[in-house]
C-alpha positions as CSV (number, residue, x, y, z in Angstrom):
1,X,3.1,-57.9,16.4
2,X,3.9,-57.1,12.8
3,X,0.6,-56.0,11.7
4,X,0.1,-53.7,15.0
5,X,3.7,-52.4,14.7
6,X,2.5,-51.2,11.0
7,X,-0.6,-49.3,12.7
8,X,1.4,-47.7,15.0
9,X,4.0,-46.3,12.2
10,X,1.0,-45.3,9.9
11,X,-0.4,-43.1,13.4
12,X,3.0,-41.9,13.7
13,X,3.4,-40.7,10.5
14,X,0.2,-39.2,10.1
15,X,0.9,-37.5,13.3
16,X,4.0,-35.8,12.2
17,X,2.1,-34.6,8.7
18,X,-0.3,-32.9,10.7
19,X,2.6,-31.7,13.0
20,X,4.1,-30.1,10.1
21,X,0.3,-28.7,8.8
22,X,-0.3,-27.0,12.0
23,X,2.9,-25.2,12.0
24,X,3.1,-23.9,8.6
25,X,-0.3,-22.7,9.0
26,X,0.1,-20.9,12.2
27,X,3.2,-19.6,11.0
28,X,1.6,-18.3,7.6
29,X,-1.6,-16.6,10.0
30,X,1.4,-15.1,12.2
31,X,3.1,-13.6,9.3
32,X,-0.3,-11.8,8.8
33,X,-0.6,-10.8,12.2
34,X,2.2,-8.4,11.9
35,X,0.2,-6.2,9.7
36,X,-1.3,-3.6,11.7
37,X,-4.3,-3.4,9.2
38,X,-5.2,-7.5,9.2
39,X,-8.3,-9.0,11.0
40,X,-9.0,-11.9,13.1
41,X,-11.1,-13.3,10.4
42,X,-8.9,-13.1,7.6
43,X,-6.1,-14.5,9.5
44,X,-8.5,-17.9,10.3
45,X,-9.1,-18.1,6.5
46,X,-5.5,-18.0,5.7
47,X,-4.5,-20.6,8.5
48,X,-6.9,-22.7,7.8
49,X,-6.2,-23.1,4.1
50,X,-2.5,-23.6,4.6
51,X,-3.0,-26.2,7.1
52,X,-5.6,-27.8,4.4
53,X,-3.1,-27.7,1.2
54,X,-0.4,-28.9,4.3
55,X,-2.0,-31.8,5.7
56,X,-3.5,-33.3,2.3
57,X,-5.9,-35.3,4.2
58,X,-7.1,-38.5,2.0
59,X,-10.8,-38.2,0.8
60,X,-11.8,-40.6,3.1
61,X,-10.9,-38.7,6.2
62,X,-12.1,-36.3,7.9
63,X,-9.7,-33.6,8.9
64,X,-11.2,-31.2,12.2
65,X,-9.5,-27.9,12.7
66,X,-9.7,-25.5,15.3
67,X,-8.2,-22.2,14.8
68,X,-8.5,-18.9,17.4
69,X,-7.2,-15.6,17.0
70,X,-7.5,-13.1,19.7
71,X,-9.4,-9.9,19.3
72,X,-6.0,-8.4,20.4
73,X,-4.0,-10.6,17.4
74,X,-1.3,-11.3,19.3
75,X,-1.0,-14.8,18.2
76,X,-2.6,-17.9,16.2
77,X,-3.9,-21.2,17.6
78,X,-4.4,-23.8,15.5
79,X,-5.5,-27.7,16.3
80,X,-5.8,-30.0,13.8
81,X,-7.3,-33.6,14.8
82,X,-8.3,-36.9,12.5
83,X,-9.5,-40.6,12.6
84,X,-7.1,-42.6,11.3
85,X,-8.6,-46.1,10.4
86,X,-6.4,-49.3,11.3
87,X,-5.8,-52.4,9.4
88,X,-5.2,-55.2,11.9
89,X,-5.9,-53.4,15.0
90,X,-9.4,-54.2,13.9
91,X,-8.7,-57.8,14.7
92,X,-8.6,-56.7,18.1
93,X,-11.3,-54.1,18.2
94,X,-9.6,-51.5,17.4
95,X,-10.8,-50.8,14.2
96,X,-9.5,-46.7,14.5
97,X,-7.7,-44.4,16.3
98,X,-7.4,-40.6,16.3
99,X,-4.4,-38.3,16.2
100,X,-4.1,-34.7,16.6
101,X,-1.8,-32.3,16.5
102,X,-1.5,-28.5,17.7
103,X,0.6,-25.4,17.4
104,X,1.1,-21.6,18.7
105,X,2.6,-18.8,17.1
106,X,2.9,-15.7,19.3
107,X,3.6,-12.4,17.9
108,X,5.6,-9.6,19.9
109,X,4.9,-6.4,18.1
110,X,3.5,-6.1,14.9
111,X,4.9,-5.3,11.8
112,X,5.1,-1.7,10.0
113,X,2.5,-1.5,7.1
114,X,4.4,1.5,4.6
115,X,2.8,0.5,1.2
116,X,-1.0,-1.1,0.3
117,X,-2.1,-0.9,-3.2
118,X,-6.0,-1.5,-3.1
119,X,-7.0,-2.2,-6.1
120,X,-8.6,-6.0,-5.3
121,X,-8.0,-7.6,-9.0
122,X,-6.1,-5.5,-11.6
123,X,-2.6,-6.9,-12.5
124,X,0.1,-5.1,-11.8
125,X,-1.3,-2.4,-9.2
126,X,2.0,-2.4,-7.8
127,X,4.6,-2.0,-11.1
128,X,8.0,-1.5,-11.1
129,X,9.6,-0.9,-14.5
130,X,13.2,-0.1,-15.8
131,X,15.3,1.0,-13.3
132,X,12.6,1.8,-10.4
133,X,13.2,1.1,-6.8
134,X,11.2,0.9,-4.1
135,X,13.2,1.1,-0.5
136,X,11.5,-0.2,2.4
137,X,13.8,-2.0,4.6
138,X,12.3,-1.3,7.8
139,X,8.4,-2.1,6.8
140,X,6.5,-3.7,4.3
141,X,5.2,-3.7,1.0
142,X,1.6,-5.0,0.5
143,X,-1.0,-5.5,-2.5
144,X,-4.0,-6.4,-2.2
145,X,-4.8,-7.7,-6.0
146,X,-6.0,-11.3,-6.1
147,X,-4.8,-11.2,-9.5
148,X,-1.8,-13.7,-10.4
149,X,0.7,-11.1,-11.5
150,X,-0.9,-8.7,-8.4
151,X,2.6,-7.3,-8.5
152,X,5.3,-7.0,-11.0
153,X,9.0,-6.4,-11.1
154,X,10.6,-5.8,-14.8
155,X,13.8,-4.7,-16.5
156,X,16.1,-3.8,-13.5
157,X,13.8,-2.7,-11.4
158,X,13.9,-3.8,-7.4
159,X,11.7,-3.6,-4.5
160,X,13.3,-3.9,-1.0
161,X,11.5,-4.4,2.2
162,X,11.4,-5.9,5.4
163,X,8.2,-8.1,4.2
164,X,6.9,-7.8,1.0
165,X,2.9,-9.7,0.6
166,X,0.7,-10.0,-2.6
167,X,-3.4,-11.1,-2.2
168,X,-3.0,-13.0,-5.2
169,X,0.7,-13.5,-7.0
170,X,3.5,-11.5,-8.5
171,X,5.7,-12.0,-11.8
172,X,9.1,-11.3,-12.4
173,X,12.8,-12.9,-11.6
174,X,13.4,-13.0,-8.0
175,X,16.1,-10.7,-8.5
176,X,13.2,-8.1,-8.6
177,X,12.4,-8.6,-5.0
178,X,13.8,-8.7,-1.6
179,X,12.6,-10.7,-0.1
180,X,10.9,-13.1,-2.6
181,X,7.0,-11.8,-2.2
182,X,4.5,-14.0,0.1
183,X,1.6,-15.0,-2.3
184,X,-1.8,-15.6,-1.4
185,X,-1.5,-13.4,1.9
186,X,-5.1,-12.0,3.0
187,X,-6.6,-8.8,1.4
188,X,-6.3,-5.8,4.3
189,X,-9.2,-3.4,4.5
190,X,-8.6,-0.1,3.6
191,X,-6.9,1.5,7.0
192,X,-7.8,4.7,6.5
193,X,-11.4,4.1,5.2
194,X,-12.9,6.3,8.2
195,X,-10.7,9.2,7.5
196,X,-13.0,12.4,7.7
197,X,-12.6,14.9,4.4
198,X,-11.7,18.3,5.9
199,X,-14.2,21.4,5.0
200,X,-14.5,22.8,1.5
201,X,-14.6,26.4,2.4
202,X,-15.1,29.0,-0.2
203,X,-12.8,29.5,-3.0
204,X,-9.6,31.5,-2.4
205,X,-8.7,34.6,-4.1
206,X,-5.1,35.0,-5.0
207,X,-3.6,38.6,-5.2
208,X,-4.0,39.7,-8.9
209,X,0.0,40.9,-8.9
210,X,0.8,37.1,-8.6
211,X,-1.5,35.4,-11.2
212,X,-0.9,35.8,-14.8
213,X,-4.3,35.9,-16.8
214,X,-5.1,32.4,-18.7
215,X,-4.6,32.3,-22.0
216,X,-6.3,29.1,-24.3
217,X,-4.2,27.2,-26.4
218,X,-4.9,25.3,-28.6
219,X,-8.7,25.4,-27.6
220,X,-7.4,24.3,-24.1
221,X,-7.8,26.7,-21.0
222,X,-5.4,26.8,-18.2
223,X,-5.9,27.0,-14.6
224,X,-7.5,29.7,-13.4
225,X,-5.1,29.9,-10.3
226,X,-1.5,30.2,-11.6
227,X,1.4,31.6,-9.8
228,X,4.6,32.9,-11.4
229,X,6.5,34.6,-8.7
230,X,7.5,34.4,-5.2
231,X,4.7,34.2,-3.4
232,X,3.2,32.8,0.5
233,X,0.1,31.0,0.0
234,X,-2.8,30.9,2.5
235,X,-5.0,27.4,3.1
236,X,-8.0,27.2,1.8
237,X,-10.5,26.1,-1.3
238,X,-8.6,26.3,-4.6
239,X,-11.8,25.9,-6.9
240,X,-10.1,25.0,-10.3
241,X,-6.8,24.0,-8.7
242,X,-3.7,25.5,-8.4
243,X,-0.6,25.8,-10.8
244,X,3.1,27.2,-10.0
245,X,4.6,27.2,-12.7
246,X,8.1,29.4,-14.2
247,X,11.0,30.5,-11.6
248,X,8.0,30.5,-9.0
249,X,9.2,29.8,-5.6
250,X,5.8,29.4,-3.2
251,X,5.9,28.7,0.6
252,X,2.6,27.4,2.2
253,X,1.7,28.3,5.5
254,X,0.3,26.0,7.8
255,X,-3.4,24.1,7.0
256,X,-5.0,22.6,4.5
257,X,-5.3,23.3,1.2
258,X,-8.4,21.5,-1.0
259,X,-8.1,21.3,-4.6
260,X,-11.2,21.7,-5.7
261,X,-12.5,20.5,-9.4
262,X,-8.8,20.6,-10.5
263,X,-5.4,19.4,-9.9
264,X,-2.2,20.7,-8.5
265,X,0.4,21.3,-10.9
266,X,3.9,22.3,-10.1
267,X,6.3,22.6,-13.1
268,X,9.0,24.0,-15.2
269,X,11.7,25.2,-12.2
270,X,9.4,26.3,-9.5
271,X,9.6,25.6,-6.2
272,X,6.8,24.8,-2.9
273,X,7.5,24.2,0.5
274,X,5.3,24.2,3.3
275,X,5.4,22.5,6.9
276,X,2.2,21.6,9.1
277,X,0.9,21.5,5.3
278,X,-1.8,18.7,3.9
279,X,-3.6,18.6,0.4
280,X,-7.1,17.5,-0.2
281,X,-8.3,16.6,-3.9
282,X,-11.9,16.4,-4.9
283,X,-14.0,16.3,-7.8
284,X,-13.5,14.6,-11.4
285,X,-10.7,17.4,-12.3
286,X,-8.6,16.4,-9.5
287,X,-4.7,14.8,-9.6
288,X,-1.2,16.3,-9.4
289,X,1.8,16.9,-11.6
290,X,5.3,17.8,-10.1
291,X,7.1,18.1,-13.2
292,X,10.9,17.2,-13.4
293,X,13.1,20.1,-12.4
294,X,10.7,21.1,-9.5
295,X,12.0,21.4,-6.3
296,X,8.9,20.0,-3.7
297,X,9.6,19.8,0.3
298,X,6.8,18.9,2.4
299,X,5.5,18.1,6.1
300,X,2.4,16.5,6.7
301,X,0.3,18.3,10.0
302,X,0.6,17.0,13.4
303,X,-3.2,17.6,14.8
304,X,-6.4,18.5,13.2
305,X,-8.5,16.8,10.7
306,X,-5.7,16.0,8.4
307,X,-3.0,14.8,11.5
308,X,-0.7,12.7,9.9
309,X,-2.1,12.7,6.3
310,X,0.2,14.8,3.4
311,X,-2.4,14.1,0.7
312,X,-5.7,12.6,0.8
313,X,-8.4,12.2,-1.5
314,X,-12.4,12.5,-2.6
315,X,-13.0,8.4,-2.3
316,X,-15.4,8.6,-5.3
317,X,-14.5,9.7,-8.9
318,X,-16.3,8.8,-12.1
319,X,-14.8,10.6,-14.8
320,X,-11.1,11.6,-13.8
321,X,-9.5,14.3,-16.3
322,X,-6.3,13.3,-18.0
323,X,-3.9,15.6,-16.9
324,X,-1.7,15.2,-20.5
325,X,-3.9,16.5,-23.0
326,X,-7.3,17.3,-21.7
327,X,-9.0,20.1,-22.7
328,X,-9.3,20.9,-19.1
329,X,-5.4,21.1,-18.5
330,X,-2.6,21.4,-21.2
331,X,0.7,19.9,-20.0
332,X,1.2,18.2,-23.7
333,X,4.3,20.7,-24.1
334,X,5.8,19.8,-20.5
335,X,5.4,16.2,-20.3
336,X,4.6,12.8,-22.3
337,X,2.1,10.7,-20.8
338,X,2.6,7.7,-18.8
339,X,2.2,4.2,-19.4
340,X,-1.3,3.5,-19.1
341,X,-1.9,1.1,-16.1
342,X,-2.1,-2.9,-17.0
343,X,-5.3,-3.2,-15.5
344,X,-7.8,-1.1,-13.3
345,X,-11.1,-2.1,-11.7
346,X,-12.5,1.5,-11.7
347,X,-11.3,5.0,-12.8
348,X,-8.7,7.1,-11.0
349,X,-7.5,9.6,-10.4
350,X,-3.7,10.2,-11.4
351,X,-1.1,11.7,-9.1
352,X,2.2,11.7,-11.2
353,X,5.4,13.0,-9.3
354,X,8.7,13.4,-11.6
355,X,10.5,15.8,-10.1
356,X,14.2,15.2,-9.5
357,X,14.1,17.3,-6.2
358,X,11.3,16.2,-3.9
359,X,13.0,14.8,-1.3
360,X,11.4,15.7,1.7
361,X,7.7,14.2,1.6
362,X,6.6,13.3,5.2
363,X,3.8,11.9,5.7
364,X,0.9,9.6,4.7
365,X,-0.3,9.6,1.0
366,X,-3.7,8.3,0.9
367,X,-5.0,7.6,-2.5
368,X,-8.2,5.3,-2.4
369,X,-9.1,6.5,-5.8
370,X,-5.9,7.5,-7.1
371,X,-2.8,6.0,-9.1
372,X,0.6,7.3,-8.2
373,X,3.1,7.5,-10.9
374,X,6.4,8.2,-9.9
375,X,8.9,8.6,-12.9
376,X,11.7,11.0,-11.7
377,X,15.2,9.1,-12.2
378,X,16.7,10.3,-8.6
379,X,15.4,9.6,-5.1
380,X,11.8,10.7,-3.9
381,X,11.1,11.3,0.2
382,X,14.5,10.0,1.0
383,X,14.7,12.7,3.7
384,X,11.7,12.2,5.2
385,X,11.5,10.5,8.5
386,X,8.9,8.4,7.3
387,X,6.3,8.5,4.1
388,X,3.3,5.9,4.0
389,X,1.5,5.3,0.6
390,X,-2.4,3.8,0.8
391,X,-3.3,4.2,-3.0
392,X,-5.4,2.2,-5.5
393,X,-2.3,1.7,-7.6
394,X,1.2,2.6,-7.6
395,X,3.7,2.5,-10.9
396,X,7.2,3.3,-11.0
397,X,9.0,3.8,-14.2
398,X,12.3,5.2,-15.5
399,X,14.7,5.2,-12.2
400,X,13.7,6.8,-9.7
401,X,14.2,5.0,-5.7
402,X,11.0,5.9,-4.0
403,X,12.3,5.7,-0.5
404,X,9.6,4.8,2.2
405,X,11.2,5.3,5.8
406,X,10.0,4.2,8.9
407,X,11.8,6.5,11.3
408,X,8.7,7.6,13.4
409,X,10.7,8.5,16.1
410,X,12.2,11.1,14.1
411,X,9.3,13.2,13.7
412,X,6.0,14.6,15.7
413,X,4.2,13.7,12.4
414,X,1.8,11.0,13.8
415,X,1.2,7.8,12.2
416,X,-2.6,7.1,11.2
417,X,-3.5,4.1,13.1
418,X,-3.8,1.4,10.9
419,X,-0.4,1.7,9.4
420,X,1.3,1.3,12.6
421,X,4.8,2.2,13.9
422,X,5.3,-1.2,15.9
423,X,7.9,-3.9,15.0
424,X,8.0,-7.4,15.7
425,X,8.8,-10.9,16.4
426,X,7.3,-14.4,15.4
427,X,8.1,-17.1,17.7
428,X,6.4,-20.5,17.5
429,X,5.9,-21.4,21.2
430,X,3.8,-24.8,21.2
């Protein structure tokens, strides 16, 4: 009887361990369900790894797992089975006993994804320094980098979101993140990879009265499309890019503005505004700079190829231009270069927002081959109903507060599929 009681205690204890493991695994998988861009295979892999880590099965015991995730990604089911060898039961002909535990996590709705950095291996792909902040209280921040330092919070920087998830790890005091980032999350496939590019047409010719003739400076040439006055611009292809400077006040008519082989630069005290507009960057010389004293107000289109996309770019770049000192563009007298990235897996165009008055940037910023650098000192995009960022890297310096609102019902601008607008709640139902 004493021997039988000992065996029974072992079985009960092991069943309890397995139950705790499958509970932890299904909850981890369930958290991944909240992300609209997740896929069943990655959720199964994450759930299995968490269960095996938590179960700590002895080498001589075989842990058998059954994990299912339906295509609609509304639940995660896991069942663990194991054969436990008996010590005293063998004397009665019972050499082993099977133990099992199962759990199911159901999701009501899904988490809203408002930031995704795509670089899969570099350190610091989401990097906040000095007094920088990212505020995303109604949605999630996600890093695909599997680096142990894929997310970095330094100095007095702070990232606040509903959830923060890193495919690798993070570095920095917990005070730099609220809540503490989840680590070892499944990577998310680029949710916008199938979005079509807009048509690239003939080059736009600006009126001569609005354009100042470009003069070389120290061997460097300026952008040909240079505006220094109040002007209304039409959509089209701006070959060599577009530079708005001085005290120019530029209004953009609705449509798509293609920056071909050149950057979009708004500098000095210029302003640029537009509703139902989007920008597409193509060529090695593409990129963007919104200078410190500029005023920017932009809203993405509601229809058409670029519906919901405020900015997008050609997905491949080989030799991106240096926007702070290259022979193609001279900005050395305007701004100082940003710190270099902590690491990168491939070339990236540079998109830099320094403006202290870029309060409205409504829509999705999609830069699959781009590094977005925000180093203003005042809030950015805080007056937008929503802002979503999908980029290779996102780096914040100085003291900006990049606000990623998720008030989707407050605007007619659609949210691209894959960064969905549904909130969610996870329930352990079995």
